VOTI-236591 format. One record per residue: residue in three letters; x, y, z negated of N, C-alpha, C, O in turn. Coordinates in steps of 0.02 Angstrom, whole numbers, padded with zeros to 5 digits, always signed. Atoms other than C-alpha are relative to their C-alpha. Layout:
ALAXYZXYZXYZXYZ...
//
This chain:
MET+00043-00059+00000+00000+00000+00000+00045+00062+00000+00091+00066-00041SER-00043-00058-00007+00075+00167+00050-00014+00051-00056-00066+00048-00089GLY+00009-00052+00049+00100+00316-00064-00060+00043+00016-00097+00064-00028LYS+00057-00041-00020-00028+00415+00037-00064-00034-00018-00111-00002-00043ARG+00061+00037+00017-00157+00278+00014-00013+00002-00075-00070+00013-00097LEU+00010+00000+00072-00128+00270-00174-00022+00068-00025-00063+00073-00071LEU+00022-00066+00020-00145+00458-00190-00072+00011+00018-00109+00045-00018GLN+00069-00008-00021-00308+00449-00094-00048-00039-00045-00108-00024-00047LEU+00042+00038+00045-00373+00322-00220-00031+00044-00053-00087+00032-00076ALA+00024-00043+00053-00392+00461-00346-00069+00028+00015-00111+00033-00029VAL+00063-00030-00020-00535+00538-00249-00057-00050-00009-00111-00032-00032VAL+00052+00051+00005-00631+00374-00243-00012-00021-00072-00069-00029-00093LEU+00007+00025+00068-00595+00320-00421-00028+00051-00048-00053+00033-00102ALA+00025-00052+00045-00645+00486-00497-00073-00012-00018-00093+00000-00075GLY+00071+00013+00013-00828+00438-00480-00013-00066-00032-00071-00081-00049LEU+00009+00066+00029-00798+00264-00550+00021-00004-00073+00006-00053-00107ALA-00028+00003+00067-00714+00308-00714-00055-00005-00053-00107+00027-00048VAL+00045+00008+00056-00801+00253-00873+00040+00016-00062+00085-00022-00080THR-00041-00023+00056-00735+00347-01024-00044+00020-00059-00098+00049-00049SER+00035-00023+00060-00790+00375-01203+00018+00072-00013+00077+00091-00010ILE-00011-00070+00014-00811+00559-01244+00003+00010-00076-00048-00001-00109PRO-00004-00010+00073-00747+00599-01421-00052+00051-00023-00059+00104+00007ALA+00051-00045+00026-00886+00678-01522+00027+00044-00056+00063+00020-00100ARG-00016-00045+00054-00861+00830-01631-00054-00005-00053-00108-00033-00041ALA+00048+00002+00055-00949+00850-01797-00066+00030+00023-00068+00086+00049GLY+00066-00025-00017-01135+00868-01768-00020-00012+00072-00078+00001+00090GLU+00016+00013-00069-01125+00818-01585-00014-00074+00011+00014-00116-00024PRO+00015+00070-00012-01198+00657-01515+00057-00035+00037+00099-00002+00068CYS-00050+00039-00037-01091+00517-01445-00023-00004+00073-00082+00004+00088ALA+00016+00005-00071-01082+00495-01257+00053-00040+00035+00110-00045+00012ILE-00048+00030-00046-01000+00395-01120-00005+00036+00066-00057+00063+00084LEU-00002-00036-00063-00948+00469-00955-00010-00047+00058+00033-00090+00072GLY+00015+00041-00058-01029+00388-00805+00011+00038+00064+00033+00096+00062PRO-00011-00033-00065-01022+00429-00619-00038+00066+00007-00016+00110+00045LEU+00041-00060-00006-01157+00562-00641+00008+00049-00058-00028+00098-00063GLY-00012-00044+00056-01089+00641-00799-00011-00034-00067-00022-00095-00068PRO+00008+00028+00067-01107+00617-00988-00068-00033-00009-00120-00007+00012VAL+00061+00037+00016-01235+00490-01046-00004-00006-00076+00038-00040-00106PRO+00005+00003+00073-01293+00513-01228-00014-00071-00024-00055-00106+00005VAL+00012+00065+00031-01285+00357-01337+00003+00010-00075+00025+00062-00099ASN+00002-00006+00073-01306+00322-01523+00068-00012-00032+00082+00014-00086GLY-00066+00015+00029-01131+00255-01551+00045-00031+00052+00022-00063+00099THR-00049+00030-00045-00971+00204-01462+00063-00020-00038+00077+00006-00092VAL-00067+00016+00023-00805+00120-01494+00036-00028+00061+00009-00068+00098MET-00037+00018-00061-00670+00096-01363+00055-00050-00015+00089-00044-00066GLY-00050+00051+00010-00557-00054-01344+00051-00003+00056+00034+00005+00115VAL-00053+00015-00047-00390-00084-01259+00027-00069-00019+00057-00078-00072LEU-00015+00069+00017-00360-00272-01252+00042-00032+00054+00031-00021+00114LEU-00042+00037-00046-00227-00380-01172-00025-00072+00003-00039-00103-00048GLU+00027+00067-00009-00284-00545-01098+00055-00052+00010+00100-00042+00051THR-00044+00057-00009-00190-00709-01115-00041-00058+00025-00086-00082-00011MET+00036+00057-00028-00254-00847-01002+00020-00064-00035+00080-00075-00046GLU-00015+00063+00032-00267-01016-01087+00008-00057+00051+00031-00111+00034ASN-00013+00047-00055-00267-01106-00918+00065+00018+00033+00074+00076+00053ALA-00065-00015-00027-00091-01120-00851-00004+00014+00075-00045-00016+00110PRO-00001-00013-00072-00053-01047-00678+00014-00062+00041-00006-00065+00099ALA-00015+00062-00036+00009-01220-00630-00063-00037+00019-00062-00080+00064HIS+00063+00033-00014-00173-01275-00630-00042+00037+00052-00098+00017+00068ALA+00038-00042-00046-00225-01142-00506-00002-00031+00070+00025-00085+00082ALA+00006+00024-00069-00267-01162-00323+00069-00008+00032+00115+00028+00013PRO-00064+00011-00033-00127-01226-00211+00031+00065+00025-00001+00103+00062GLY-00035-00060-00023+00000-01089-00182-00014+00062-00041+00015+00115-00029GLY+00018-00058+00040-00077-00974-00311+00054+00020-00048+00074-00020-00090THR-00053-00024+00044+00055-00869-00399-00014+00068-00029+00022+00091-00074GLY+00013-00069+00020-00022-00698-00424-00037+00005-00066-00054-00046-00096PRO+00033-00011+00065-00104-00620-00579-00070-00029-00004-00094-00042-00059LEU+00067+00028+00002-00275-00688-00528+00000-00076+00007-00053-00107+00008ALA-00003+00071-00014-00212-00866-00504-00016-00043-00060-00034-00102-00052SER+00013+00040+00059-00235-00923-00684-00072-00025-00001-00118+00012+00017GLY+00065+00030+00001-00381-01040-00707+00001-00066+00036+00052-00086+00064THR+00005+00062-00037-00442-01203-00633-00052+00008+00054-00102+00043+00045TYR+00045-00004-00057-00528-01224-00465-00024-00071+00016+00006-00104+00058PRO+00024+00068-00013-00631-01386-00468-00014-00011+00073-00047+00030+00106VAL+00008+00015-00071-00629-01467-00297-00073-00004+00018-00112-00040-00015GLY+00067+00004-00026-00789-01439-00201-00052+00041-00036-00109+00045-00015GLN+00049-00038+00039-00871-01327-00331-00001+00074+00018-00049+00109+00003GLY-00001-00069-00021-00818-01159-00261+00000+00050-00057-00027+00104-00050VAL-00001-00045+00057-00787-01083-00432+00070+00001-00031+00110-00045-00021ARG-00061-00005+00041-00643-01024-00541-00022-00002-00072-00059+00041-00095LEU+00015+00006+00071-00657-01083-00720+00060+00024-00040+00117+00006-00025ALA-00055-00027+00039-00554-00991-00849-00019+00009-00073-00076+00025-00089GLN+00007-00015+00071-00531-00979-01035+00056+00048-00018+00112+00042+00007ALA-00050-00051+00016-00441-00832-01112-00011+00027-00070-00065+00022-00099THR+00003-00036+00063-00402-00740-01271+00023+00072+00013+00075+00084+00042GLU-00018-00071-00006-00402-00550-01275+00013+00028-00070-00027+00018-00116ARG-00018-00030+00064-00316-00458-01417+00014+00074+00011+00046+00094+00060GLY-00012-00071-00007-00314-00273-01445-00028+00040-00058-00033+00016-00114THR+00022-00046+00052-00381-00125-01540-00063+00037+00022-00067+00061+00078LEU+00059-00044-00009-00551-00040-01554+00014+00065-00036+00034+00064-00095ALA-00016-00065+00030-00532+00146-01587-00050+00052+00023-00095+00037+00062ASN+00044-00057-00018-00618+00316-01572-00073-00018-00011-00116-00003+00031ASP+00069+00019+00015-00775+00247-01655-00041+00062-00016-00016+00111-00044CYS+00043-00059+00004-00923+00364-01657-00072-00020-00016-00094-00074+00003GLY+00071+00010+00013-01102+00377-01721-00016-00064-00037+00016-00079-00088THR+00021+00062+00033-01187+00213-01766+00054-00053-00002+00049-00101-00040LEU-00054+00049+00000-01027+00119-01727+00062+00026-00037+00116-00004-00032ALA-00054-00023+00043-00918+00223-01844+00014-00054-00052-00032-00078-00085GLY-00018+00054+00046-00824+00096-01948+00013-00066+00035+00035-00113+00003LEU-00013+00062-00036-00811-00036-01811+00070-00001+00029+00089-00049+00063ALA-00068-00002-00025-00634+00016-01770+00043-00052-00035+00031-00068-00094GLY-00045+00049+00030-00496-00111-01800+00029-00046+00052+00015-00039+00112GLU-00029+00049-00045-00397-00252-01725-00053-00051+00020-00090-00076-00022ILE+00052+00045-00025-00505-00364-01615+00032-00058+00038+00081-00050+00074VAL-00019+00059-00038-00484-00540-01548-00063-00028+00033-00113-00040-00001VAL+00057+00027-00037-00601-00606-01413+00022-00066+00032+00075-00070+00063ARG-00011+00064-00034-00607-00788-01356-00060-00013+00045-00116-00020+00022ALA+00055+00004-00048-00708-00810-01198+00017-00048+00056+00074-00066+00068GLN-00007+00042-00059-00736-00919-01047-00042+00030+00055-00093+00062+00042SER+00036-00029-00056-00792-00870-00873-00005-00051+00057+00033-00099+00061ARG+00013+00042-00059-00859-00951-00714-00014+00046+00058-00070+00072+00064VAL+00006-00050-00054-00830-00844-00560+00001-00035+00068+00042-00080+00080MET+00005+00031-00066-00878-00890-00382+00060+00017+00043+00085+00074+00042VAL-00054-00009-00047-00740-00913-00255-00030+00018+00068-00079-00012+00090VAL+00023-00020-00066-00763-00825-00087+00024-00053+00051+00082-00072+00051THR-00017+00051-00050-00767-00951+00056-00014+00025+00070-00054+00071+00080ASP+00012-00017-00070-00759-00938+00245-00056-00042+00028-00082-00085-00008PRO+00056+00039-00028-00891-01010+00365+00009-00075-00003-00040-00112+00000THR-00011+00073+00004-00808-01182+00351-00003-00025-00071+00001-00085-00083GLY+00002+00020+00070-00820-01181+00161+00067+00001-00034+00072-00015-00093ALA-00067-00003+00029-00633-01158+00134+00009+00066-00037-00017+00118-00016PRO-00012-00062+00037-00574-01031+00005+00036+00052+00042+00081+00035+00081VAL-00035-00055-00034-00523-00861+00074+00058+00021-00045+00046+00047-00099MET-00059-00015+00041-00345-00836+00011+00018+00073+00005+00018+00102+00060ASN-00019-00070+00003-00294-00662-00043+00076+00005+00005+00111-00017-00040PRO-00073-00004-00009-00119-00624+00024+00034+00042-00053+00094+00034-00066GLY-00030-00043+00051-00092-00494-00112+00010-00034-00067+00054-00016-00105THR-00003+00033+00065-00121-00612-00259+00023-00072+00005+00045-00101-00045GLY-00017+00071-00007-00086-00784-00188-00054-00046-00025-00043-00106-00029ALA+00056+00038+00026-00254-00842-00256-00062+00012+00043-00062+00059+00083PRO+00061-00011-00039-00428-00861-00180-00034+00066-00019-00030+00087-00076ASP+00043-00057+00015-00538-00707-00165-00056-00022-00046-00081-00078-00040LEU+00051+00017+00048-00664-00703-00306-00059+00049+00004-00052+00106+00027GLY+00060-00040-00001-00842-00638-00321-00021+00021-00070+00017+00051-00107VAL+00029-00019+00064-00954-00615-00473-00017-00063-00040-00036-00114-00011GLY+00018+00057+00041-00981-00731-00619-00007+00018-00073+00018+00070-00095PRO+00014-00014+00071-01035-00741-00802+00059-00018-00045+00100-00061-00029PHE-00046+00018+00053-00928-00743-00957-00037+00002-00066-00088+00037-00072ASP+00028-00002+00067-00969-00775-01139+00053-00019-00050+00102-00052-00032GLY-00049+00017+00051-00876-00792-01302-00017+00031-00067-00073+00055-00079ARG+00008-00026+00067-00851-00736-01480+00058+00049-00015+00111+00044+00015PHE-00053-00047+00019-00753-00594-01560+00000+00012-00075-00051+00003-00109THR-00008-00019+00070-00688-00541-01730+00038+00066-00003+00090+00074+00030VAL-00032-00065+00009-00643-00363-01781+00020+00006-00073-00021-00003-00118GLN-00024-00011+00068-00535-00330-01934-00008+00074-00016+00038+00114-00005THR+00013-00070+00016-00615-00167-01993+00023+00018-00070+00043-00026-00108ALA-00020-00022+00066-00574-00063-02146-00046-00029-00054-00025-00037-00111ALA+00048+00028+00048-00730-00135-02230-00001-00076-00001-00040-00106-00037GLY-00002+00072-00002-00684-00314-02189-00014-00026+00070-00031+00012+00115PRO+00009+00028-00067-00699-00434-02042-00072+00001+00023-00118-00009-00016VAL+00066+00001-00031-00846-00420-01923+00004-00049+00059+00048-00043+00102SER+00001+00049-00054-00889-00565-01808-00062+00010+00044-00113+00034+00020GLY+00056-00008-00044-01001-00565-01657+00007-00042+00063+00054-00081+00071MET+00002+00036-00062-01045-00635-01488+00000+00049+00058-00021+00107+00051ILE-00006-00042-00058-01016-00567-01314-00018-00040+00062-00003-00099+00067GLU+00017+00032-00064-01082-00606-01140-00010+00053+00052-00026+00111+00037GLY+00009-00048-00053-01092-00525-00972+00024-00025+00067+00024-00086+00080LEU-00022+00017-00068-01025-00520-00794+00068+00030+00015+00084+00085-00006LEU-00062-00024-00028-00855-00504-00714-00010+00008+00075-00033-00038+00108ASP+00009-00013-00072-00855-00425-00541+00069+00010+00031+00100+00063+00025PHE-00066-00001-00032-00696-00467-00445-00003+00027+00072+00049+00031+00104ARG+00006-00019-00070-00763-00404-00278+00045+00058+00022+00068+00058+00079PRO-00047-00053-00022-00657-00244-00279+00070-00026+00017+00106+00007+00054THR-00067+00027-00011-00501-00355-00278+00005-00042+00064+00060-00061+00084ALA-00001+00045-00057-00552-00458-00126+00040+00028+00058+00043+00089+00068SER-00042-00021-00055-00439-00453+00026-00039+00039+00053-00010+00078+00091THR+00042-00034-00048-00585-00391+00131-00032+00064-00029-00068+00099+00006SER+00031-00057+00032-00635-00255+00006+00028+00066+00027+00087+00072+00040THR-00020-00068-00019-00631-00073+00059-00021+00049-00054-00031+00108-00041ALA+00027-00041+00055-00687-00008-00112+00046+00058-00018+00021+00111-00039CYS-00047-00053+00017-00529+00096-00138+00028+00031+00063+00086+00018+00082ASN-00020-00036-00060-00522+00203+00018+00027-00047+00054+00078-00033+00086GLY-00019+00047-00053-00511+00054+00134+00047-00055-00022+00068-00096+00018TRP-00045+00051+00026-00402-00053+00020-00032-00036-00059-00077-00009-00091PRO+00023+00033+00061-00433-00183-00114+00023+00039-00062+00074+00073-00060CYS-00016-00035+00062-00431-00115-00292+00031-00049-00050+00009-00107-00055PRO-00030+00044+00050-00319-00187-00429-00035+00003-00067-00004+00013-00119PHE+00037+00004+00063-00457-00197-00558-00066-00037+00010-00091-00044+00066VAL+00062+00040+00001-00613-00296-00605-00050+00036-00045-00033+00055-00101TRP+00052-00031+00041-00776-00220-00668-00028-00049-00051-00036-00108-00036VAL+00026+00041+00055-00844-00285-00833-00062+00034-00029-00061+00095-00041GLN+00058-00026+00034-01017-00263-00906-00035-00056-00036-00030-00114-00016GLY+00034+00053+00037-01122-00355-01033-00031+00025-00064-00046+00084-00071ASP+00033-00014+00064-01195-00363-01207+00042-00030-00057+00079-00077-00047TRP-00033+00025+00059-01128-00389-01382-00048+00003-00059-00097+00040-00057SER+00043-00001+00060-01206-00425-01551+00040-00022-00061+00085-00064-00057THR-00028+00019+00065-01155-00436-01734-00056+00002-00051-00110+00029-00038LEU+00050-00002+00052-01249-00462-01895+00001+00068-00036-00051+00093-00056ARG-00007-00062+00038-01181-00303-01977-00017+00062+00040-00049+00108+00014ASP+00007-00061-00040-01184-00179-01834-00052-00005+00056-00054+00036+00101GLY+00052+00007-00050-01330-00242-01732+00027-00023+00066+00073-00063+00070ALA-00018+00022-00067-01316-00260-01545+00005+00061+00046-00017+00116+00029GLY-00007-00054-00048-01275-00157-01393+00027-00025+00066+00025-00085+00080GLN-00026+00017-00066-01198-00153-01221+00075+00016+00002+00103+00049-00041LEU-00070-00016-00012-01021-00146-01154+00010+00012+00074-00026-00016+00116ILE-00017-00014-00069-00945-00079-00996+00074+00016+00002+00101+00044-00045GLY-00071-00014-00004-00768-00066-00935+00032-00028+00062-00001-00043+00112VAL-00039+00021-00057-00631-00122-00820+00059-00042-00024+00089-00027-00076ALA-00059+00040+00013-00497-00256-00820+00053+00019+00053+00041+00010+00113LEU-00053-00021-00046-00335-00191-00743+00042-00059+00021+00069-00095-00022VAL-00038+00055-00028-00249-00316-00630+00070+00025+00018+00075+00072+00058PRO-00068-00023-00017-00058-00298-00621+00012-00003+00075-00009-00050+00109PHE-00016-00001-00071+00006-00250-00449+00069+00030+00008+00096+00061-00038ARG-00064-00031-00017+00168-00197-00365-00007+00037+00066-00043+00014+00110SER+00004-00040-00061+00190-00063-00232+00065+00036+00012+00092+00068-00033PRO-00060-00037-00018+00342+00006-00140-00008+00075-00009+00042+00112-00015ALA+00011-00072+00007+00260+00177-00156+00026+00027-00066+00039+00087-00071PHE-00023-00023+00066+00316+00184-00338+00068-00027-00019+00090-00020-00076ASP-00066+00027+00015+00485+00099-00324+00049+00055-00022+00090+00044-00066ALA-00046-00054+00017+00575+00266-00332-00011+00026-00070+00034+00054-00101ILE+00017-00025+00067+00487+00308-00495+00014-00052-00054+00045-00037-00105PHE-00004+00052+00052+00482+00143-00588+00053-00053+00013+00069-00092-00032GLY-00047+00052-00018+00610+00035-00497-00033-00052+00045-00093-00065+00039ALA+00026+00049-00048+00590-00094-00360-00030-00060-00035-00001-00088-00081GLY+00033+00061+00025+00467-00234-00397-00032+00007-00068-00052-00044-00097THR+00031-00009+00066+00398-00157-00557-00075-00015+00002-00110+00008+00047TRP+00072+00013+00005+00228-00223-00609-00034+00061-00031-00009+00092-00078LEU+00035-00061+00019+00100-00083-00631-00074-00013-00013-00102-00063+00010TYR+00072-00003+00007-00077-00048-00688-00024+00065+00034+00007+00117+00025LEU+00034-00060-00026-00189+00073-00591-00061+00010-00043-00109-00030-00039ASP+00053-00012+00049-00303+00147-00723-00048+00054+00024-00031+00113+00021PRO+00048-00050-00024-00459+00232-00652-00030+00043-00056-00061+00094-00042THR+00028-00038+00056-00508+00292-00828+00050+00050-00028+00031+00095-00065GLY-00050-00045+00026-00344+00381-00864+00016-00011-00073+00045+00032-00106THR-00011+00015+00071-00337+00297-01035+00073-00014-00015+00099+00009-00067LEU-00069+00018+00012-00161+00229-01019+00047+00057+00019+00034+00092+00067PRO-00050-00050-00020-00010+00344-01018+00036-00022+00063+00049-00082+00071GLY-00034+00018-00062+00076+00350-00851+00007+00059+00046+00002+00116+00025VAL-00008-00053-00050+00103+00447-00692-00068+00017+00029-00100-00026+00059PRO+00065-00019-00028-00053+00545-00643+00003+00005+00076+00052+00031+00103ILE+00003-00006-00073-00105+00532-00461-00062+00039+00021-00082+00037+00079GLY+00056-00043-00016-00252+00651-00472-00066-00025-00028-00077-00085-00034GLN+00068+00014+00023-00430+00659-00541-00001-00045-00062-00047-00085-00070GLY-00001+00038+00062-00379+00581-00707+00023-00072+00007+00024-00109-00043VAL-00024+00068-00013-00312+00421-00628+00074-00004-00014+00112+00041+00005THR-00071+00007+00014-00144+00356-00690+00026-00067+00024-00011-00116+00031VAL-00036+00061-00015-00017+00226-00637+00050-00011-00056+00091+00032-00070SER-00041+00013+00058+00070+00143-00783+00040-00064+00008+00012-00115+00031PRO-00039+00062-00002+00213+00017-00790-00018-00045-00059-00034-00021-00113LEU+00014+00047+00054+00184-00140-00893+00056+00003-00051+00115+00010-00033ASP-00049+00006+00053+00272-00148-01061+00022-00073-00007-00007-00117+00024ALA-00024+00068+00011+00370-00300-01118-00055-00045-00028-00058-00104-00013GLY+00053+00039+00030+00218-00355-01218-00058-00015+00046-00105-00050+00027ASP+00054+00011-00048+00109-00356-01062+00012-00061+00043-00023-00072+00093PHE-00016+00061-00037+00187-00518-01000-00011-00061-00045+00000-00058-00105SER+00009+00062+00036+00147-00697-01050+00066-00024-00029+00116-00028+00007THR-00061+00026+00032+00274-00762-01175+00015-00071+00021+00071-00095+00013THR-00009+00070-00021+00247-00937-01106+00023-00005+00072+00069-00043+00088PHE-00013+00006-00071+00251-00910-00918+00037+00060+00030+00063+00056+00085GLY-00033-00060-00025+00324-00735-00900-00040+00037+00052-00014+00083+00083THR+00043-00032-00050+00178-00685-00789-00033+00063-00029-00045+00066-00089PRO+00033-00061+00024+00098-00511-00799-00073-00015-00020-00106-00057+00011LEU+00066+00013+00027-00065-00504-00897-00048+00057+00016-00028+00115+00023ALA+00052-00051-00011-00228-00414-00864-00012+00039-00064-00003+00012-00119LYS+00014-00042+00058-00275-00271-00980-00071+00027+00006-00089+00058+00057PHE+00070-00021+00000-00456-00234-01026-00007+00068-00035+00020+00079-00089LEU+00020-00063+00030-00519-00057-01059-00076+00000-00002-00109+00006+00050VAL+00072+00008+00005-00695-00072-01126-00029+00048-00053+00005+00069-00099ILE+00036-00040+00049-00824+00031-01220-00060-00040-00023-00101-00063+00018LEU+00060+00027+00030-00951-00045-01339-00043+00058-00020-00019+00106-00049TYR+00043-00056+00017-01101+00066-01361-00071-00024-00016-00090-00080+00000GLN+00071+00014+00018-01280+00073-01428-00044+00058+00024-00105+00056+00014
//
């Protein structure tokens, strides 16, 4: 992907960003959607790193990219994956004030594989894995809050379509991120919805001069991560040492999500 193309992504991603708006005293909580602020009763934002529990060696033949982790049962046209996400919930607001803390999510997903007219998987040259569509996920989470541990359940959808080799979602190019949406529930804090994005590590010669040749990067449409701004609040950030699997050395996806009521 050229530097010009990446700079043009900013214009497209500006309308896709989902960000929690910090509330001042006496002001309501809100999340920022494509059409502007959306008032909500409470929010808490999470930055979580995902560790796949299925080894890349079990992926589709030839799969080596960040999306290759998981198993692809023969003839089923799906990618099955189990993963653990660990991170921090912060900037809690309104009815979710007090839900901040370290969070661990254990979930499983079942995402459809894109196939050609013959039924064969469409391989993505950028990731080395089959193109993926949409599929459900579910799991459980625990948050270590100041008032004690809070446990809950989570479910929703993962939308990999922006990453497909045929996608033109990012100004004619595939996007290195996956949309996430769903629901969560706990006994202490009730229930609500979640929305966010999973950042897929990528490499681009356009940033070799800045970060070094072959550096793995995140393209963050929310501007949450520190990095090099490319316009409209979008940043490009290099992965830290902790963003790689300690077992396989592969780059890991990073989730930026907002829980809200």
